N, C-alpha and C positions, 0 to 999 in steps of 0.2 A: 502493499499501497502505499511507505514510504519510496519509494520507487515513480511508483505512478504518478504521485503529487508532485515528485521533483523534475520529472519529467514534461510533466504539463504548467510548471513555472516556467522551466526552457521554452515549449514552444507559443505560452500565453493559456490565461484562461480567463473567466469571466463570473464575478456573483450577481447571483438572480435573483430577481423576489418575482415565488407563483402566488399571484393573485386570484381566488376564489374558492370556491365552497370545496373543491372538489381536489384538490395540492397533494393529499396522501395515494389520492388516485394515478394523479401523474408519476409520481416517483415511481408508483409499482409499474405502471409500464414502460415507465424508463429505464428500469431493470430488467421486464424482461425482453427489453428489443438490446441491450448488450450497452446501454448508455451508464457510464458511472457519473454521479453526483458526489460528494462529499462536502461536511459540514453542514449539514443541514440542521437548521431549527428555525422553528417558530417565532414569530417577531410579535402574531396578531394571530386573532380569532382566522382570520380570509386569507391572509400571509405569511408567507414559508420565505427565509433566505437559504440559499446553496449555492456552492459552488461548478463549473460545470466548462470543459474544454469548448474551445471555440467552435471546433467541427463537432463537438457533442450539440452545442447549441442549437446550429441549425437543424439538425436531426429529431432536436425535442418540439420544435414551435408546432408542427404537423401533432404532434401529439396531444399538446396542449389544448390543440384547437377542438380536437375529440371528447380530451378531460373535461372543456368548457371552461378552461382557467385559461390566463394570461402571466405573461413572463417580460420581466421590462430588467435588462440590463444596469446595474447600479454600479457594477462600477470595471474596470477591464486590469486585468493585472500579468505579470511574467514579460519577461524577457522581448516574445515579439513587440508587444506595444511600444517599451519603451525604444523600441529603436524605432517604430514607426513612427513615433512621435519626434522622436530628434532628425528624422530623416528631412524637416525645414529648418530646423537650424544648423545647417551646413557650414558655416563660420565656428561653432563649438565642435564638431564632428572634426573638423580640419586640425584644430587647434589640437585636440585631443591627441590625433594622430600622430600631430608635428610633435607635438610634449612627448611621447612616447618616443619615438625617432629621435630626438636629441637624449632623451635620459640613457636609449641601449647605444647613441656615441658615446657619451661622455663614461658609460660603466664599462667601455671597451678601449680607453683609453686609461694610459699609464699615467699619472701625477706627480706621483714622485719614486726616485730610485732610492733606497737606502742599503749600506753597506755597517754590515754588523763585523768592527774589526776593534781590537784595544789599541791599535798602533794609528793614531791620527794621521800622520805623515801617508801613510800605505792605503788609508782611505779615501783620501783626496786625491791619489793618484790613479787608485783604479777606476773614480769616479771619473776625473776626466778621461780615460782610454775606455771608459764605456760610454761619452757621449760619442765619440771619435767613431767608436766601433757602431753607433746606430742606437744603441738601447737609453734614450733620453726621454724625460719627461715630453709627452704627446704623442708617442708611438704607439700602435693599437699592440697590443699586449696578446693578440691571438696570433701576431705574426711572431712572435719571440722564439726562436730557438734557444732552449735552453742549454743545450749538448756545446750549442757554438760559440757560444758568452762564457760557458763552464772550463773548454777546451783553451780557449783564447787567455783565462785568466792566468790559468795554470802550465799554459805555455809560455808567458810575457813573465809572469812572478813566480819565481824559481824558492822564493823562503815563505812561500803558500803549502804547505801539505795536501789541506783538504778545503772543498769551496760546494756550496749548496747553491740554488738558484728558485725562488718560488715567489709566485704570484698570487699575493693577498687582496683580492678585490681591486683596486686600483692603484695599490702600491707595488715593486719590486723590490723582492729584501733578498739581498745576497749575503750569508755568514762564511764568513772564513776562519778557518784555524790554520796562523802563523808557526810554523817547523822549529822546534825546540831542541836545543844541543844538549846533552846529556850532562849531570850533574858532574863537579867535579869529585872525584872519589881521593882521602887523605890515601896515603901509602902505609899505612898501617889497618885499611879499613879492609874486612873480608871481604871480597868479590867475586861472582861469576865474571865469565865471556859469554857474552850472549851474540848471538846474529843479530847483526844491523838491518839486515835485508833477507829476501830469499835467496837462496841457491840450492847450485851442487856441490857440496866438499870436496876436492879436490886434496888435500895434505890440508894435515892438522902436527904441529908442534909443540907441545907442551912445555913450557920452563916452570911451570908453577902449578899444582891442581893434578887434575886427572880430569883426561880428556873423555867424554862422552859419545863423542859425533868419530864414523872413518868415513878415508874414500869412497862416493859413491853413495853417501846418504843425502836427503832431500831435507833441508832445512825449513822452516820461517822465521820470518820477522820474531825476534825473542826467546827464540830455543836456546837452553844453554850447550855452548859448545864445550868448555873448560871448566870443569864445576872447582869451587872452592874451598867444596868439602872433600878435606883429602882424607881415604882409610889407615888409619893406624894400628900397627898390630900389635896384643897387649900381652901381657903372661895368661897363661891357660888356654891359649888358643882362644882368646876375646880379641873384639875388633873394635875400638874406641876410634870418633870421628874429631876432626882437628878445621878451623875454618882459617882460610889461610886468602890472600891477594892473588887469585891466578892470574897467569901469564901466561903468553904463547903466541902463535901465530897459527891460524886459521882462512888457508885462501879456499876461494870456494868460485864455481861457473856462475856468473850474474848476468841478466841479461837486462839492456837498457831500453828504451825508447823517445827518441828524440822528433817533434814537428815541428814545422816552420809553415808560413803561407806567405807568397809573394804572389802580388797583381798582375794581371798580364798587362795592365796600362799604368803606369806610377808617373806619379806629383810628387814635382820637386819643388819648393817655395826657398825663393832666394830674395836679397835683400839689391832695390835699387838706387839706393841713396837718397833717393830724394825724402825728404823728412818736414813735419808739420809741429809745430810746438803750440801747446794747449797751457793755460794754468785752469786749477781747479783750488776754489777758495771752499771753506769747508767752515761752518757756525755750526759747533756744535754737534747735531747729527743732521745738518743741511749740508748738503751739497751743490753749489754753484760753476758753471762751469766757464769758462770765459777764452773764447775764439776769434779772431780777426779772419774776416772769407770761411770762403765752404770747403770742407775737406772732398776733393775729388778726386781721391786716391781708388780706383778701384778693388785693390784688395791693401793689406793693411793689417799691424800688430801694434798694439799699443802699449806703451810703456811708460810706468808710473817711477818716477826720480824721489829720492828719500823727500819727507813732508818737514815743512818748517813753521814754526810759529813766529804768528803776527806780534802777538801782542804778548806781556808773561804771561804764565798759569794762572797768578791768582785776577788775572782781572778780565780772564774771559777766555776759550777753549775757541783762539780763532788761529785756523793752518789754512798753509797752502804748498800746493806740490806741481811742478810741471809736467805735465804728459806728453810723451813724443810719440808720434804715429808715422811707425815708418812704413814707406812703402814698401811690398814685396809685390812680386810677379811670380807668378805658375807654371812651370812647362810638364806639359804631358809628353811620355814618351812609352812608345808601343813597345811593349818586350815580346810579346808574342808567348805562346808557349812554350819554345826551345830556351828564348831568352829568361822567362820567369824560374824554368826548369834547372839554366845555369845560376842564377841569383842564388835559389835555394840549395844548389849541391854547394857553393860558397860559403853561406851562413853555418849549413851542417859541417864544413869543413871544419869554421870555426870552434863551433861546438865541439869540434874532437880536440883542439887546440888547449881549449879550458880543461881537460881531463887531467884526473893526476898522473903524473910521471910513473908513477910506479904499476899503475893497472900494466896488465898483460893483454892485448887484445887478442882473443883467437878468430873471429870473425867478422865482419861489417858489411853490410847490406845498406845500399839508397835505393827508395822507390820514390815515384813522383809521380802524382794522377790530379788530374782537374775536379775543383770541387763542385759540388752537386748545383750551382749556380754558372759556373764554367764563367767566373768572374778570375781567378787565382790557382795560383798551383800548388797543392801541397808537395814537401818534402816531405818525407820522413826515414829518420836513421835507426837502424835497428843491428844494436852492438855487440856480443859476445863479448865477456871479458873474464879474467883470471884476479880476484883482486882478496883483499884479507878484509873479511866483514868479520873481524870481531871486535866488539866494545866491552865495557869494564860496566858491569850492573851490580851494585850494592848487594850483601844477604842482609837480607831482615832479619 
């Protein structure tokens, strides 16, 4: 019954008044013909109120004549009649549709980009880079490729261990975790030698402590390699344990993967030497720019020189500084796929020069692919090296 009432509310229904001495007879005839009336109640000796669907009302009219009753429409209700009445209010409908469209567009736009990290310098640097990469207030959040921006952050900032991008409403929130150096351990503090990264053991040389891995073993970051808990043979065939500071060399086969991205079209900016000077007067929190003539440079960078106080601090916070507008020109150079791949190769080769000298490179491989929008070449360097992965970890 509830579903029937809900359906009638959607398609519209009418509240009718049945006038006549045989109102009950009309109700019975309607039930026999499959017409549904609800909320029937008597309001007078010869008058009943009831609710019926629009279609049922027209089918009820011939039955009313046979029952010698008259029916009147008291009210029209439901979504159908609301829409019918509003068809004459075209301005209102247009405004409502425009409001819905504007709200949808506004809710689809990024209004702020937030970077969560304790390093303020890193935060400002990443916000600036994100703006250059296209992630800034005003872009549509449905077009944001999370993986693309996370890869760019991890690729350009080596001091970030983990990054996560989340879209909450109209905000883009990026959480960062900086890499932390292991705490310094005193010489007499018992400790283990643990793995600093994943790898396959190649050689174990314990100077102090007991080796718990052997060549060929696969280890994960944090696994104990050389234990600082040493077994000592005691009297009566008993064993005692002594904690020492483990020392040794544990070389393992480790894999690295580095990527660079080079656009097919390179834009370079250079100064032309033309400079225009302006002055900026600051009265408390208000700023007034003083400039003679129009700034006709098509492209420029703004340089703010140090501020100077006009009045002593006790007489007012009045300051000014010189602003230099330096004209720049942008040069566009088409590299093409081969040129971009060669630039990527050079950058990856520079990454090789930055590797520690004690690394033994077993195998290296470079791959070059076009990114999905075919606007840049992504170069990937895969290295297989042998290095000492042991680091000290204090025994609690």
